[in-house]
N, C-alpha and C positions, 0 to 999 in steps of 0.2 A: 726464593727463600721459602722454605716449608714452615708450616705452623707447628710449634712445639707445644703440645698440651700435656701437662704433667698431672692434672687433676683427673679424677674419674669422669668419663664422658657420659652424660645422661642421654637417654633415648630421645630422638627428635620429637616425638609426639608429646613427651613430658615437657620439653623446652617450649613448644608452641602453647601448651596449656598454661605454663608459667607466664609466658609473655602476655597472653590474653588477660590473665588475672591481674598482672601488674598494670597493664594499660587501663583496665577497667577501674583501677583505684587512683588514677592520675587525672584529676579534673582538668588541670591546665593542658595536658597533652590531648585530652578528648576535645577540649574547647578549640585547640589549634587544628584539629582534624587529623591527627597522626594515625597512621595505619601500619600494622605489622604485616608485610606481604608474605614473608617467609622467614623462618628461623630454624636453625639446627645448631648443634654444638660447634662453636667456632665461626659461624657465619650468620648474617642477618641481612634482610632487605626491608627498608622502611619507605613509606610513601607519605608525602604531605601535599595535598591539593593547594594550589596557589589561589589565594583570595585577594580581592581588591585591597583590603586593609593590611595586607602583607607588603604592599608596594611602597617604596619611598618616592621622593620627588622626581627622580629620573625615570619613574615607571618600571623599575626593576625590583626584584625581591630584596627586601631589607636584609643586610648582613646578619642582624640578630635572629631573624627567622631561619636563615641557613645555618647559623651557629646552633640554634635550638635543635634542629634536625640532626646535625652532626653529633651533638652531645648525647641525644637520646639513642642514636644508632650505636655509638661507642658503649653506652651503658647497657643496652640490650645485648649486644654481642658479648660483652664481658660477663653479663649475668648468665649467658648461655653455657658458660663453663664453670662459673663460680657459684651460681644459685641466685635467688631473687633478692637476698639481703645485701645489696651492694650500692655503692655510690661512685660518682666520678671524683677521683682525687685531683686530676688535672687534665687539661687537653689544650692542644694548639691547633689553630685552623689557618689555612692559607686559602685565600680566595683567588681563583684562577681566571674567572670571567663573570661578568654580571649575569645574574640568573633571571631568565624570562621564560615563560612557558605555562603549560596547563598544570603541571605539578613538578615537585622535586622528588627525586628518587635517590636514596642513600644505600650504599652497600658497605657493610662492615665485616671485618675479619679479625680474628685473634692472631696476633703475631707470636705471643708467648704468654704462658700462664703458669701460675703455681697455686699453692693452697689459698693464698690471701689476696693475690692481685693478678690482673691480666693487662698486658699491654696490647692495645687494639688500634686498628687503622680503619679509616672510613673515607669513602669518596662520595661526593654529592653531585648529582647530575640534574640539570634542568631538562625537562622533556616537553616538547611542543605538541600541538594537536595532531601532528602526523606521526607521533611516536619516536621522532628523532631525539636523541639525547646528546648532551655535551657536558663535559666536566666543568663545574663552576666552583668547587671547593674540595680540598683534601684536608683531613684532620687525623691526628694521632693523640691517644690519651691513655691514661692509666686508670683502671677501674679496680676498686678495692672492696673486699668483703668486710662487712661489719661484725662478722662473728659466726 
């Protein structure tokens, strides 16, 4: 399935600068250690280092942490085509495997977008210290422009 973008596509360097500014203004995301690895119109890659306090009693990453990363990834990829004044309207997440590793890596894409909303998809991978990754969650959501 190809991505259908109906809004004007901004330049990749402009999108990266926007992402840096948005992240710098989000104290919770900074506290969590969220990093924007790459972003371009319609795609994003985000990284979240796994910390001890992110683990639940089974010694795997808590689902809320994985969900946080998926939500942020969907929001950033939606913003890459709609601009920075956006919020998540809704999203759904499916956990495929317990997350363990050095960090989580999320890749997001825009499925379809218009002037006021973008439907986006995200896959979250756990990455071990050897760089091997495996899918631990998949999410889809709708990002809306506030104006």
